C-alpha positions as CSV (number, residue, x, y, z in Angstrom):
1,X,0.0,0.0,0.0
2,X,2.9,2.4,0.8
3,X,4.3,1.8,-2.8
4,X,1.0,2.7,-4.4
5,X,0.7,5.9,-2.3
6,X,4.2,6.6,-3.3
7,X,3.6,6.3,-7.0
8,X,0.3,8.3,-6.7
9,X,2.1,11.1,-5.0
10,X,4.6,11.3,-7.9
11,X,1.6,11.0,-10.3
12,X,0.1,14.1,-8.8
13,X,3.5,15.9,-9.0
14,X,3.7,14.9,-12.6
15,X,0.1,16.3,-13.2
16,X,1.2,19.6,-11.7
17,X,4.5,19.9,-13.6
18,X,3.0,18.7,-17.0
19,X,0.1,21.3,-16.6
20,X,2.5,24.1,-15.9
21,X,4.7,23.0,-18.9
22,X,1.8,22.4,-21.2
23,X,0.1,25.7,-20.1
24,X,-3.3,24.2,-19.8
25,X,-5.3,22.3,-17.3
26,X,-7.3,19.8,-19.5
27,X,-8.0,16.1,-19.2
28,X,-5.3,15.3,-21.7
29,X,-2.8,17.2,-19.7
30,X,-3.9,15.6,-16.5
31,X,-3.7,12.0,-17.9
32,X,-0.3,12.6,-19.5
33,X,1.2,14.3,-16.5
34,X,0.0,11.4,-14.3
35,X,1.4,8.8,-16.5
36,X,4.8,10.6,-16.8
37,X,4.9,11.1,-13.1
38,X,4.2,7.5,-12.4
39,X,6.6,6.2,-15.0
40,X,9.4,8.6,-13.9
41,X,9.1,7.4,-10.3
42,X,9.0,3.7,-11.5
43,X,12.2,4.3,-13.6
44,X,14.0,6.2,-10.7
45,X,13.1,3.5,-8.1
46,X,14.2,0.7,-10.3
47,X,17.4,2.0,-11.8
48,X,18.7,5.1,-9.9
49,X,17.8,5.0,-6.3
50,X,19.3,2.7,-3.6
51,X,17.5,2.1,-0.3
52,X,19.9,4.5,1.6
53,X,19.4,7.3,-0.8
54,X,15.7,6.9,-0.8
55,X,15.6,7.4,3.0
56,X,18.1,10.3,2.9
57,X,16.3,12.3,0.2
58,X,12.6,11.7,1.0
59,X,10.6,14.9,0.6
60,X,7.1,15.2,2.0
61,X,5.0,16.0,-1.1
62,X,2.6,18.2,0.9
63,X,5.4,20.2,2.3
64,X,7.1,20.5,-1.1
65,X,3.8,21.7,-2.7
66,X,3.6,24.3,0.1
67,X,7.2,25.2,-0.7
68,X,6.4,25.7,-4.5
69,X,3.3,27.9,-3.7
70,X,5.6,30.1,-1.4
71,X,8.1,30.3,-4.2
72,X,5.4,31.4,-6.7
73,X,4.1,34.0,-4.1
74,X,7.7,35.3,-3.6
75,X,8.2,35.5,-7.4
76,X,5.1,37.6,-7.9
77,X,5.7,39.8,-4.8
78,X,9.3,40.5,-5.8
79,X,8.3,41.2,-9.5
80,X,5.9,43.9,-8.2
81,X,8.2,45.4,-5.6
82,X,11.2,45.6,-7.9
83,X,9.5,46.8,-11.0
84,X,9.4,50.6,-10.1
85,X,12.9,51.0,-8.7
86,X,14.3,49.2,-11.7
87,X,12.5,51.5,-14.1
88,X,13.5,54.6,-12.2
89,X,17.2,53.5,-11.9
90,X,17.1,53.4,-8.0
91,X,18.1,50.0,-7.6
92,X,21.1,49.1,-5.4
93,X,22.9,45.8,-6.3
94,X,24.8,44.2,-3.3
95,X,26.4,40.8,-2.9
96,X,25.3,39.0,0.3
97,X,26.7,35.9,2.0
98,X,23.8,33.9,3.6
99,X,24.6,31.0,6.0
100,X,21.6,28.6,5.9
101,X,20.5,26.3,8.8
102,X,20.4,23.3,6.6
103,X,23.2,20.8,6.6
104,X,22.3,18.9,3.3
105,X,23.8,19.7,0.0
106,X,20.4,18.9,-1.7
107,X,18.5,21.3,0.5
108,X,21.0,24.1,0.1
109,X,20.9,23.6,-3.7
110,X,17.1,23.7,-3.7
111,X,17.2,26.9,-1.6
112,X,19.8,28.4,-3.9
113,X,17.6,27.6,-7.1
114,X,14.6,29.0,-5.5
115,X,16.4,32.2,-4.7
116,X,17.6,32.4,-8.3
117,X,14.0,32.2,-9.6
118,X,12.8,35.1,-7.5
119,X,13.3,38.4,-9.4
120,X,16.0,40.5,-7.9
121,X,18.1,37.7,-6.6
122,X,20.7,35.4,-8.2
123,X,22.6,32.8,-6.3
124,X,26.3,33.1,-7.5
125,X,28.0,30.6,-5.3
126,X,27.4,27.7,-3.0
127,X,29.8,26.4,-0.6
128,X,28.5,23.8,1.9
129,X,25.6,25.7,3.6
130,X,26.7,29.2,2.6
131,X,25.2,30.9,-0.4
132,X,26.6,34.0,-2.1
133,X,23.6,36.0,-3.6
134,X,23.5,39.0,-5.9
135,X,20.6,41.0,-4.4
136,X,18.7,43.9,-5.8
137,X,18.3,45.8,-2.6
138,X,15.4,48.3,-3.4
139,X,14.7,49.3,0.2
140,X,18.4,50.1,1.0
141,X,18.3,47.5,3.9
142,X,21.4,46.6,5.9
143,X,23.2,43.4,4.8
144,X,22.4,41.8,8.2
145,X,18.6,41.9,7.4
146,X,19.3,40.5,3.9
147,X,18.9,36.8,5.0
148,X,15.3,37.5,6.2
149,X,14.4,39.5,3.1
150,X,15.9,37.0,0.6
151,X,14.9,33.8,2.2
152,X,11.7,34.8,3.7
153,X,10.2,31.4,5.0
154,X,11.5,29.1,2.3
155,X,14.2,27.8,4.5
156,X,11.8,27.0,7.4
157,X,9.4,25.1,5.1
158,X,12.3,23.0,3.6
159,X,13.6,22.1,7.0
160,X,10.2,20.7,7.9
161,X,9.8,19.0,4.5
162,X,13.0,17.0,4.3
163,X,13.6,14.0,6.5
164,X,17.2,14.3,8.0
165,X,18.7,10.9,8.8
């Protein structure tokens, strides 16, 4: 029963990803996304994953969905906030080093990629759990408050979503 639920979870993730890529929410897109999600998880489980890596990199699908919703919210919010200062030429670019609370290379990479997707931030470098971020500081904040502004609650969500062994 656990395996069926596992494949259904990936089927649902496949539906979400396929509908976003296909840019429409239709019966065809739902069916194809579900099939691709299930087949991808079957392939990965059969040929790529070992038992040890399955346990180490388990992601709670509900928490991951909440993480994606938060990333989309941050993208929209940042696009609105950064638009006018960029047009007026009042943007201030600074490089900020952010030490994350995560100890996994996978989670640090996920956070770095999420930061890069948000307008006004680009992850330049990752060394262990330290990210170097190019940040469009439109509010002229101090660098010490940059972590809160850049990460928002993304780090907290990921810490809840990944099972650490």
